[in-house]
C-alpha positions in Angstrom: 14.1 -9.1 -36.7 15.1 -11.2 -33.7 12.5 -12.8 -31.4 11.6 -10.1 -28.8 12.5 -10.8 -25.2 8.9 -9.8 -24.3 5.8 -9.9 -26.5 2.4 -8.8 -25.2 -0.5 -9.6 -27.5 -4.0 -8.4 -26.9 -3.5 -8.1 -23.1 -6.6 -7.2 -21.1 -6.7 -7.1 -17.3 -10.0 -6.5 -15.5 -10.1 -5.5 -11.9 -13.4 -4.9 -10.0 -15.3 -4.9 -13.2 -13.1 -2.3 -14.9 -10.7 -2.9 -17.7 -7.4 -1.5 -16.4 -5.6 -2.7 -19.5 -7.5 -3.4 -22.7 -6.1 -5.3 -25.8 -2.6 -3.9 -25.2 0.2 -4.8 -27.7 3.9 -4.5 -26.9 7.2 -6.0 -28.1 10.4 -5.4 -26.3 13.8 -6.5 -27.8 17.2 -6.9 -26.3 18.7 -3.6 -25.3 15.3 -1.8 -25.3 14.7 0.5 -22.3 11.0 1.3 -22.5 9.5 4.2 -20.4 5.9 3.4 -19.4 4.2 6.7 -18.7 0.7 8.0 -18.0 -1.5 9.6 -15.3 -2.2 7.9 -12.0 -4.5 4.9 -12.4 -4.1 4.2 -16.1 -2.4 0.8 -15.6 1.3 1.2 -15.4 1.9 -0.9 -12.4 -0.8 -3.3 -13.5 1.1 -3.9 -16.7 4.3 -4.7 -14.8 2.3 -7.0 -12.4 0.8 -8.9 -15.4 4.2 -9.4 -17.0 5.7 -10.5 -13.6 2.7 -12.8 -12.9 1.4 -11.2 -9.8 -2.0 -10.3 -11.2 -4.4 -12.5 -13.3 -4.8 -11.8 -17.0 -8.3 -11.6 -18.3 -7.4 -12.3 -21.9 -4.3 -12.1 -24.2 -0.9 -13.6 -24.2 2.5 -12.8 -22.7 5.6 -14.4 -24.1 9.2 -14.4 -22.9 11.8 -15.3 -25.5 9.0 -16.8 -27.6 7.6 -18.9 -24.8 4.1 -18.4 -23.7 4.3 -17.6 -19.9 0.7 -16.3 -19.5 -0.3 -19.1 -17.2 3.1 -19.5 -15.4 3.4 -18.6 -11.7 5.4 -15.5 -10.8 8.3 -17.5 -9.1 8.8 -19.6 -12.2 8.9 -16.4 -14.3 11.6 -15.1 -12.0 13.6 -18.2 -12.7 13.2 -17.7 -16.4 14.8 -14.3 -16.1 12.2 -11.7 -15.0 13.3 -9.4 -12.1 11.3 -6.5 -10.8 11.2 -3.8 -8.2 8.1 -2.3 -6.4 6.7 1.1 -5.6 7.9 0.6 -2.0 11.2 -1.2 -1.5 10.6 -5.0 -1.0 13.7 -6.2 1.0 14.1 -8.6 3.8 14.5 -6.2 6.7 16.0 -8.7 9.2 18.7 -9.8 6.8 22.0 -8.0 6.1 22.5 -6.2 2.8 24.8 -9.0 1.7 22.3 -11.7 2.7 19.6 -9.9 0.7 21.8 -10.0 -2.3 22.6 -13.7 -1.7 18.9 -14.4 -2.3 19.4 -13.3 -6.0 22.9 -14.7 -6.6 25.4 -17.0 -4.8 28.4 -15.4 -6.7 30.5 -13.2 -4.5 31.7 -11.3 -7.5 28.1 -10.4 -8.5 27.3 -9.3 -5.0 30.3 -7.0 -4.9 29.5 -5.6 -8.3 25.9 -4.9 -7.3 27.1 -3.2 -4.1 29.5 -1.0 -5.9 27.1 -0.1 -8.7 24.4 1.0 -6.3 26.8 2.8 -3.8 26.2 0.3 -1.0 29.8 -0.8 -0.6 30.6 -0.8 3.1 27.1 -1.4 4.1 27.1 -5.1 3.3 26.9 -6.3 6.9 24.3 -3.8 7.9 20.7 -5.0 8.5 18.3 -3.8 5.9 15.9 -2.3 8.4 18.6 0.1 9.6 19.0 1.6 6.1 17.3 4.8 5.0 14.3 4.6 2.6 16.5 5.7 -0.3 19.2 3.1 0.6 16.5 0.4 0.8 15.4 1.5 -2.7 19.0 1.1 -3.9 19.3 -2.3 -2.2 16.2 -3.5 -4.0 17.6 -2.4 -7.3 20.9 -4.1 -6.5 19.0 -7.4 -5.8 17.3 -7.2 -9.2 20.5 -6.5 -11.0 22.4 -9.2 -9.2 20.0 -11.8 -10.7 21.3 -10.9 -14.2 17.7 -10.7 -15.6 16.7 -11.0 -19.2 13.8 -8.6 -18.4 14.0 -6.0 -15.7 10.7 -4.3 -14.5 11.1 -1.1 -12.5 8.2 0.5 -10.7 8.9 4.1 -9.6 12.6 3.4 -9.1 13.5 7.1 -8.5 11.0 7.4 -5.5 13.0 8.4 -2.5 16.3 8.8 -4.4 18.2 12.1 -4.4 19.8 13.7 -7.4 23.2 11.9 -7.3 21.5 8.6 -6.7 19.3 9.1 -9.8 22.4 10.0 -11.9 24.0 6.8 -10.7 20.9 4.8 -11.5 20.9 6.1 -15.0 24.5 5.0 -15.5 23.8 1.6 -14.0 20.8 0.9 -16.2 22.3 2.3 -19.4 25.4 0.1 -18.8 23.4 -3.0 -18.2 23.8 -6.0 -20.5 22.8 -5.5 -24.1 20.9 -8.8 -23.8 18.7 -7.3 -21.1 15.5 -5.4 -21.8 14.0 -2.8 -19.3 10.5 -1.6 -18.7 10.4 1.3 -16.2 7.3 3.2 -14.9 8.1 6.5 -13.3 7.0 10.2 -13.2 10.5 11.6 -13.3 10.8 13.0 -16.8 14.4 13.9 -16.8 15.3 10.4 -15.6 13.1 8.8 -18.3 14.4 11.0 -21.0 18.0 10.2 -20.1 17.4 6.4 -19.8 14.7 5.3 -22.2 15.2 4.4 -25.9 11.4 4.7 -26.4 8.2 5.1 -24.5 4.8 3.6 -24.1 2.1 6.1 -22.9 -1.0 4.6 -21.4 -4.4 6.2 -21.1 -7.6 4.7 -19.8 -6.6 1.1 -20.5 -5.0 1.5 -23.9 -1.9 2.7 -25.6 -2.0 6.5 -26.4 1.4 6.8 -28.0 4.6 4.8 -28.7 7.8 6.4 -29.8 11.0 8.1 -28.5 10.9 9.9 -25.2 10.4 13.6 -25.4 10.9 16.5 -23.1 7.8 17.6 -21.2 6.1 20.8 -22.1 7.1 23.9 -20.2 4.8 25.1 -17.4 4.5 28.5 -15.9 2.3 27.4 -12.9 3.7 28.5 -9.6 2.3 28.2 -6.1 3.5 31.0 -3.7 4.3 29.6 -0.3 3.8 31.2 3.1 6.9 32.6 4.8 8.0 32.1 8.3 5.8 33.5 11.1 7.2 35.4 14.0 7.0 34.1 17.6 7.2 30.8 19.3 7.6 27.9 16.8 4.5 25.6 16.6 6.9 22.6 16.6 10.5 22.3 17.6 12.6 19.1 17.5 16.1 18.8 18.7 18.2 15.6 18.0 21.4 14.9 19.9 24.6 14.1 18.1 25.5 10.4 17.7 28.4 8.5 16.2 27.2 8.9 12.7 25.7 12.5 12.7 26.0 15.8 14.4 23.2 17.3 16.4 20.3 18.6 14.4 17.1 20.5 14.9 13.8 21.4 13.3 11.5 24.3 14.1 8.4 25.5 12.1 5.9 28.2 12.9 2.2 28.3 12.4 1.3 29.1 8.8 4.8 28.2 7.6 5.8 25.4 5.1 9.2 24.1 5.9 10.9 22.0 3.2 13.4 19.4 4.3 15.6 18.3 1.4 18.9 16.4 1.2 20.5 13.1 0.3 19.3 9.8 1.4 20.2 9.1 5.1 20.4 12.9 5.9 17.7 12.5 8.6 14.5 13.9 6.9 12.3 10.9 7.9 14.0 10.6 11.3 13.0 14.2 12.2 9.4 13.6 11.2 9.0 10.3 12.9 10.7 11.6 16.1 8.2 14.5 16.2 5.2 12.2 15.6 6.4 9.8 18.3 6.7 6.7 16.1 10.5 6.6 16.3 12.4 6.5 19.7 15.4 8.8 19.4 17.2 8.8 22.8 18.0 12.3 24.0 15.7 14.0 21.6 13.3 16.8 22.7 10.0 17.7 21.0 8.1 20.9 21.8 4.6 21.6 20.6 3.4 25.3 21.1 6.0 25.6 24.0 5.0 22.4 25.7 7.5 19.5 25.9 5.8 16.3 24.5 8.6 13.8 24.0 7.1 11.7 26.8 3.8 11.4 25.1 2.8 8.4 22.9 2.2 8.8 19.2 -1.5 8.6 19.7 -1.4 11.3 22.4 0.7 13.5 20.1 -1.9 13.0 17.3 -4.7 14.1 19.7 -2.6 17.1 20.6 -2.6 18.1 16.9 0.3 16.4 15.1 -0.6 14.5 11.9 2.0 12.4 10.0 1.8 11.2 6.4 4.3 8.3 6.3 6.0 7.2 3.1 4.3 3.8 3.5 0.8 5.4 3.2 -0.7 2.9 5.7 -4.2 2.8 4.2 -6.7 0.1 5.2 -6.8 -1.9 2.0 -10.3 -3.6 2.5 -11.9 -0.3 3.3 -13.1 2.2 0.7 -11.3 5.5 0.4 -14.3 7.2 1.9 -14.2 4.9 5.0 -10.4 5.5 5.3 -11.1 9.2 5.5 -14.0 8.8 7.8 -11.8 7.2 10.4 -10.1 10.5 10.9 -13.2 12.6 11.0 -12.4 14.0 7.6 -14.1 17.0 6.1 -15.0 15.4 2.8 -16.4 18.6 1.3 -13.2 20.5 1.9 -10.8 17.8 0.7 -12.8 17.0 -2.5 -13.0 20.7 -3.3 -9.3 21.0 -3.0 -8.4 17.5 -4.6 -11.2 16.9 -7.1 -9.4 13.8 -8.5 -10.3 12.1 -5.2 -14.0 12.2 -5.9 -14.3 9.1 -8.2 -12.0 7.2 -5.8 -14.2 7.5 -2.7 -16.3 4.4 -3.3 -13.3 2.2 -4.3 -11.4 -0.1 -1.9 -8.0 1.2 -1.2 -6.4 -2.1 -2.1 -7.7 -1.7 -5.7 -6.1 1.6 -6.4 -2.9 2.3 -8.3 0.1 3.4 -6.3 -0.4 7.0 -7.3 -4.1 6.9 -6.4 -3.2 5.3 -3.0 -0.7 8.2 -2.5 -3.5 10.7 -3.2 -5.8 9.0 -0.8 -3.2 8.9 2.0 -2.4 12.6 1.4 -6.1 13.4 1.4 -6.5 11.6 4.8 -3.7 13.7 6.3 -5.1 17.0 4.9 -8.8 16.3 5.4 -9.1 17.7 8.9 -7.4 20.7 10.4 -4.2 20.0 12.5 -1.7 22.1 14.4 1.2 20.5 12.6 1.3 18.4 9.4 4.4 16.2 8.8 4.4 15.1 5.2 7.0 12.5 4.2 7.5 12.5 0.4 3.8 13.6 -0.3 4.3 13.8 -4.1 5.8 10.4 -4.5 4.0 8.5 -7.3 1.7 11.4 -8.3 1.5 12.6 -11.8 2.4 16.3 -12.3 -1.1 17.7 -12.6 -2.2 15.9 -9.4 1.0 16.9 -7.6 0.3 20.6 -8.4 -3.2 20.3 -7.0 -1.8 18.6 -3.9 0.6 21.5 -3.3 -2.3 24.0 -3.6 -4.2 21.9 -1.0 -1.2 21.9 1.3 -0.9 25.6 0.9 -4.5 26.1 1.8 -4.0 24.3 5.1 -1.0 26.6 5.8 -3.2 29.6 5.1 -5.3 28.3 8.0 -2.2 28.6 10.3 -1.2 24.9 10.2 2.6 24.4 10.5 3.7 22.1 7.8 6.9 20.2 7.3 7.5 18.5 3.9 10.4 16.0 3.5 11.2 15.9 -0.2 14.2 14.3 -1.8 16.5 16.7 -3.6 17.0 17.0 -7.4 13.6 16.0 -8.7 12.3 17.8 -11.8 8.8 18.5 -12.9 7.5 18.3 -9.3 5.2 21.1 -8.2 6.7 24.5 -8.7 7.9 25.9 -5.4 9.0 29.3 -4.2 11.7 28.2 -1.8 13.2 25.4 0.3 14.9 25.0 3.6 17.8 22.6 3.0 19.2 20.0 5.3 23.0 19.9 5.3 24.2 16.6 3.8 24.8 14.0 6.4 22.8 15.6 9.2 20.3 13.5 11.1 
């Protein structure tokens, strides 16, 4: 047997007095594509962080191509051949797409290859901040691939990607160099089953199971959704046409759940941010219960009853989850009753939570007090399936209280909460 690219021996990582990982053993060889799975908070991201060198290891050893790298800084590990992506795209927003890629490689051929592989050809001179969330995700993956890594670490790479982009990502990764190994943490079962050669399932700090990926068990759980109410819409947004997209609109009634789905760049986030007042869209009109409010600030719109859950979560890291919720005047009794997985997280600082736990806390903050309109941008991102189902039930409970709810949700995901219907965005609208 050849020397593994990655060897993890007795790895323990302790954070805030808790063993997130405990005596973990793992060997990854060239060509391996390992799916790292498990519920929120079991240590998937922590494992990737420890391998990349961005968290301290309590005990154990990490080796790359037979070399002990446990005490080596993260930037030196990157030079040795470790590349990674993050739960939220980490790109240089003020640089062009091409300049972002130039940070990983100076070879023009590699840049062109990465652009083509990730579907970003033609966007090379566009600044990264002008890309949609899904396009930024693809750029981050392109940067990692352009570095020609020995070991590629991917954290929730399908988050924000639509179905065709996920299919493209599977092809990119399966066609990667046979000398490269991949570790990928994600909740998208169809993606993992198509990509992975084996899986590592974590639970409570240890390994539960290693072996080939397997299809998830069938589920019959369904959550009926409210249908559209008659009368004046609670919220109406009209966006003018521009040189890239035709005119578009959004309207949702009290007690209705409106699902916005569509490919990356189709305008899902634009509509929500325009409604909430955190994006300036010239010529747009926003009406709340028949009153024009586009002249109001985002704070004034929030006071008027519009609550936004952004993709970036925007929790206060040094504060506990309970304190983050208290800032909004949250009804803790209601939210814990509807999201019981939140209870043990209340005394913990937000910065110590896993990505999925942070997502749950951010969603809880949005749901924890009644609102006239709830705008939820990818609310299930990073949640395991059981938690996502509970989240949908909580969202539906708010709709039952006559809250108008808009959910932006990328198209093509499997094993998300079962839903009774969606309102689709036409591809390319904004």
